[in-house]
C-alpha positions as CSV (number, residue, x, y, z in Angstrom):
1,M,-3.9,13.2,-4.3
2,V,-4.1,13.1,-0.3
3,E,-5.4,15.3,2.2
4,F,-5.5,15.0,6.0
5,K,-6.5,18.0,8.2
6,G,-6.8,17.1,11.7
7,V,-7.4,13.6,11.5
8,S,-8.2,11.5,14.8
9,Q,-9.6,8.4,15.0
10,R,-11.2,6.2,18.0
11,F,-12.0,2.3,18.9
12,G,-14.0,2.6,22.0
13,Q,-11.8,4.2,24.5
14,Q,-8.6,3.9,22.5
15,W,-7.7,6.4,20.5
16,A,-5.5,5.4,17.2
17,L,-4.7,8.7,15.3
18,H,-4.6,12.0,17.1
19,D,-4.5,15.0,14.7
20,V,-3.1,13.7,12.1
21,S,-2.4,16.3,9.1
22,F,-0.6,16.2,6.1
23,A,-0.7,16.3,2.1
24,L,0.7,14.2,-0.5
25,N,0.8,15.6,-4.5
26,K,0.3,13.0,-7.3
27,G,3.7,10.7,-7.7
28,E,4.9,11.4,-4.2
29,F,6.4,8.1,-2.6
30,L,5.5,8.5,1.3
31,F,6.8,5.8,3.6
32,L,5.0,6.0,7.3
33,T,7.1,4.2,10.3
34,G,7.0,3.9,13.4
35,H,6.6,0.3,16.2
36,S,3.2,-1.9,16.0
37,G,0.3,-0.2,17.2
38,A,1.6,3.3,16.3
39,G,-1.5,3.7,14.1
40,K,0.1,3.3,10.1
41,T,-2.3,0.5,9.5
42,T,-5.0,2.2,10.9
43,L,-4.0,5.5,8.8
44,L,-4.1,2.8,5.4
45,R,-6.9,1.5,6.7
46,L,-9.0,5.0,6.2
47,L,-7.3,6.1,2.6
48,Y,-9.4,3.2,1.2
49,G,-12.8,3.6,3.0
50,A,-11.8,0.1,5.3
51,L,-13.1,2.8,8.1
52,R,-15.3,5.7,8.3
53,L,-13.3,8.6,9.4
54,D,-14.1,10.0,13.2
55,L,-13.0,13.2,13.7
56,G,-11.2,16.3,11.3
57,R,-11.6,16.0,7.2
58,A,-9.6,13.9,4.5
59,T,-9.7,13.7,0.8
60,V,-8.0,11.0,-0.6
61,A,-8.3,10.3,-5.0
62,G,-10.8,13.1,-5.4
63,F,-13.2,11.3,-2.7
64,D,-13.7,13.4,0.7
65,L,-14.5,10.8,3.3
66,T,-16.2,12.8,5.2
67,K,-18.9,12.7,2.9
68,L,-17.8,9.5,1.4
69,K,-20.9,6.7,1.0
70,R,-21.0,3.1,0.9
71,S,-22.0,3.3,-2.8
72,Q,-18.6,5.2,-3.4
73,I,-16.2,2.7,-1.7
74,P,-16.2,0.5,-5.3
75,E,-15.2,3.3,-7.4
76,L,-12.4,4.3,-4.7
77,R,-10.8,1.7,-4.8
78,R,-10.8,1.3,-8.3
79,R,-8.5,4.3,-8.2
80,V,-6.7,2.9,-4.5
81,S,-5.0,-0.6,-5.0
82,V,-3.7,-1.8,-2.0
83,V,-1.1,-4.2,-0.9
84,F,-2.2,-6.3,2.4
85,Q,-0.1,-8.3,4.9
86,D,-2.1,-11.6,5.0
87,F,-2.2,-11.2,1.2
88,K,-6.2,-11.7,0.5
89,I,-5.1,-13.9,-2.6
90,L,-7.5,-16.4,-3.5
91,P,-5.2,-19.9,-2.5
92,N,-7.7,-21.9,-5.3
93,L,-6.7,-19.9,-8.2
94,T,-3.5,-19.7,-10.2
95,A,-1.2,-16.4,-9.8
96,Y,-2.3,-15.7,-13.4
97,D,-6.4,-15.9,-12.4
98,N,-6.0,-13.8,-9.0
99,V,-3.6,-10.9,-10.6
100,A,-6.6,-11.0,-14.0
101,L,-9.6,-10.6,-11.6
102,A,-8.2,-7.7,-10.6
103,L,-8.9,-6.1,-14.1
104,K,-11.9,-8.5,-14.3
105,V,-14.1,-7.0,-11.4
106,R,-13.3,-3.7,-13.5
107,G,-14.5,-4.5,-16.7
108,L,-12.2,-5.3,-18.8
109,P,-12.2,-8.1,-21.4
110,R,-9.7,-11.0,-20.9
111,S,-8.2,-10.3,-24.6
112,Q,-7.2,-7.0,-23.8
113,S,-6.3,-7.8,-19.9
114,D,-4.1,-10.9,-20.9
115,R,-0.7,-8.9,-22.3
116,R,-1.0,-6.6,-18.8
117,V,-0.9,-9.7,-16.7
118,R,1.5,-11.5,-18.3
119,G,3.9,-8.4,-18.2
120,I,2.9,-7.3,-14.6
121,L,4.1,-11.4,-13.6
122,R,7.4,-11.4,-15.5
123,A,8.5,-8.0,-13.6
124,M,7.8,-9.6,-10.7
125,G,9.7,-12.9,-11.5
126,L,7.1,-15.1,-11.7
127,E,6.1,-15.9,-15.0
128,D,7.0,-19.7,-14.7
129,R,4.5,-19.9,-11.9
130,A,1.6,-18.7,-13.4
131,Y,-0.2,-21.6,-14.6
132,I,0.5,-22.9,-10.3
133,K,-2.8,-22.2,-7.5
134,S,-1.6,-19.6,-5.2
135,E,-1.8,-22.3,-2.1
136,R,1.0,-24.5,-3.6
137,L,3.1,-21.2,-3.8
138,S,5.4,-20.3,-1.1
139,G,4.9,-17.3,1.2
140,G,7.2,-14.5,-0.7
141,E,5.7,-16.0,-3.8
142,Q,2.3,-15.1,-2.9
143,Q,2.6,-11.7,-1.5
144,R,4.5,-10.7,-4.8
145,V,1.1,-12.1,-6.3
146,A,-0.6,-9.4,-4.2
147,I,1.4,-6.7,-5.3
148,A,1.0,-8.2,-9.0
149,R,-2.2,-7.7,-8.6
150,S,-2.3,-4.0,-7.3
151,M,-0.1,-3.1,-9.7
152,V,-1.9,-4.7,-13.0
153,V,-4.8,-1.4,-12.6
154,N,-2.2,1.2,-12.8
155,P,-3.8,2.9,-9.7
156,K,-3.5,6.3,-9.2
157,L,-2.5,5.7,-5.3
158,I,-0.7,2.5,-4.1
159,L,-0.9,1.9,-0.7
160,A,1.5,-1.4,1.0
161,D,1.5,-2.4,4.3
162,E,4.8,-3.5,4.9
163,P,4.8,-5.0,1.3
164,T,8.3,-6.7,1.9
165,G,8.0,-8.8,5.0
166,N,8.1,-12.2,3.6
167,L,11.4,-11.4,0.5
168,D,14.4,-11.6,1.0
169,A,17.4,-9.3,-0.1
170,D,17.2,-9.5,-3.2
171,L,13.7,-9.5,-4.1
172,T,13.1,-6.9,-1.7
173,D,15.6,-4.7,-3.8
174,H,13.8,-5.9,-7.3
175,L,10.2,-5.0,-6.0
176,M,11.4,-1.5,-4.5
177,D,12.8,-0.8,-8.1
178,I,9.2,-1.8,-9.4
179,F,7.0,0.5,-6.6
180,R,10.0,3.5,-7.9
181,Q,8.8,3.2,-11.6
182,F,5.7,3.3,-10.9
183,Y,5.8,6.4,-8.8
184,T,8.4,8.0,-11.3
185,Y,5.4,7.6,-14.0
186,G,2.8,9.0,-11.4
187,T,1.2,6.7,-9.4
188,T,1.8,8.4,-5.6
189,V,3.0,5.4,-3.4
190,I,2.4,5.4,0.4
191,M,4.1,1.9,2.4
192,A,4.5,1.2,5.5
193,T,7.7,-0.2,7.0
194,H,10.0,-1.2,9.4
195,S,12.9,-1.6,7.5
196,R,15.4,1.6,7.9
197,E,16.9,-0.6,4.1
198,V,13.4,-0.2,2.2
199,L,13.3,3.7,3.3
200,E,17.2,3.4,2.3
201,R,16.0,2.4,-1.8
202,V,14.0,5.6,-1.9
203,P,16.6,8.4,-0.3
204,E,14.0,11.2,-1.4
205,A,11.2,10.1,-0.2
206,R,8.9,11.5,2.5
207,I,8.7,10.0,5.9
208,L,6.1,10.2,8.3
209,H,6.8,8.9,11.6
210,L,3.7,7.5,13.6
211,E,3.9,7.6,18.1
212,Q,1.0,6.9,19.5
213,G,-1.2,7.6,16.6
214,R,0.6,11.1,16.2
215,I,2.6,12.0,13.3
216,V,6.2,13.4,12.5
217,D,7.6,14.6,9.4
218,T,11.1,14.0,8.9
219,A,13.4,15.3,6.0
220,S,15.7,11.9,5.9
221,P,15.4,8.5,7.2
222,P,14.7,8.6,10.7
223,T,17.6,6.6,13.2
224,E,16.8,3.7,14.6
225,I,15.9,4.6,18.0
226,E,12.9,7.1,15.8
227,L,12.3,3.4,13.9
228,Y,11.8,1.5,16.8
229,G,10.9,3.6,19.8
230,G,14.0,4.0,23.1
231,L,17.2,2.8,23.1
232,P,19.2,-0.4,21.4
């Protein structure tokens, strides 16, 4: 599903990633950890074609990123869904329409998409908020709309950048259960997080810890020192 070999990425004179190599199979769950600026978001942006690869080789969902053409990016993003930190939902649309839009752009008629949209909104606890404009929803509700939109298309790969940052403990637990259901049924999940509690919700997941753009594969959840850098 994902393979990076010797990937390095630079912004100006600063290297955001250094010689990153890892492989991820279909249906695996991977956590990316590391302090702010460690390279987590850069790695995610490469995975959905938002950045052109500088050095190394990478394949994602059947696409060779070293040869990826601009015209191929929409097809890549039909296979790879992203949950952004800043939501990127349309404030003037209802929760329902924001989620349905993800299916509409893929050519699915509304008559076929309605059941899927209602089902994912119900799973996210948004059934009663479906027809409220997104600008009137709380930050946590907007985050859940963004997550519902990414999941409703049944992607091969879900990328999530701190998806629980605006959710309370109960909603975080519920959301992680949903992510686990998706990967149990074969969807690959890559999630960036600072939260030790989130890591503990998927104890079988792999963890890649980034420090200054370099990646370390750990077999179990890292310590507080590894997660945040330095001593408490």
